[in-house]
N, C-alpha and C positions, 0 to 999 in steps of 0.2 A: 853352664851350669847348665839341665835340658828338661823343656816345660811337659809335664805329662802330656801322652801323650790322648788321652781320653777328651782337653781339651777345645773344642773348638774355637773354628779363630774367624775374626768376622775379617773381610776386607781390608785396604789401610786408603783407597780413595773409595769413597762412595761414588757414586753417578752421576756424572753434573748434566747428561743429555734430560733435554726435557720430557713432561707422563704428556703424550698425545692421547687425548681421548677420541675414540674415533666419534667419526659425526659429527664431532662436536667441534664448534672454528674458534679462532685465538689469531689475537691480534700481540704483537709486542710495539710495547710502549718507549723510547726511550726515557736513558734517564736524564733529565734535563737545567741544572741548574736556579737556579731565581737569577730572576735580572733585581738587576740594586739603579735606587735613584739616585741622581744626588738635585738636592735641596734648597733651594737663596732663597732667605726667609727675610724678609719686609724691618730695617733697623730705623732709627731716625737719624743715623750718628753720617756716613756716609753718601754721599752728593748721585746725583741723578749719574751723572756726566762721570763719575770713578767708577761706580757697578757699569759699565758701560764698559768702560778699557779695561775693569778688569777680564771684563766675558771673551772683547776679545783678544788682551794676553795672554790667558788662562782657556781658552780654548779653542780661537785660532776663529772666532764669529766674523763672518761681516756686518760692520755699524750699523747696518737694516733687521738682521738677527739679533746682536747685542743688543738693541735698543727693543726688542719687539718681548721678549726676556726677562727687562730692566721694569720697562712699566707690568710687566704680568704680576713679578713685585711688588710694584710698588703701590696699585691698587685692587689685587686679588691676595697680597700680604704673604704669596713665595710663589717659584716657579721650579719647575722640571728642569733643568738642566745638563741634562746629562743620565745616559739609563746603558748597565751593561754589568758587568763582569768583578762582584763585591772589592777586588784588590783593588784593582784602577776607582772603583769611582773613593774606596775609604782615598786614596789619592790626591784623586779631587777635593775634597773635602776638605782637606788636611792642605792646600793649596790657597783655595777660598777665602779658610781659617790669616790661612797668615799675611793674607789681601784682606786681612782683616771684615770681611763680608760672615754672615751666621750665615752660613753652610751645616746642613744634617748628613746623613744615609737615610733611605726606610726602603725596605723592600717594594719590589714590584712583584704584583700577581699575574 
């Protein structure tokens, strides 16, 4: 069946070229995914030595770095131990929880 000849046809593809206004400055802003933080929270169950051990095993921290994070958890109630992409952050939270640490995921603005 043939369409009537008097119907106007719109183009199938719309133009995707950006519209530029003469004399107006423009800039391109890249779309960046937000980063995510793995936060370890203080608890009354795990020994400090154990928390240092877990940080060394899970993140490969040197003893001093693991100890700094453990002391931050102990004194401030929390420590950001890792920042990055959401999927990896979720993975780290899951692993830390398997080691029986209180860990959560937060968005990093």
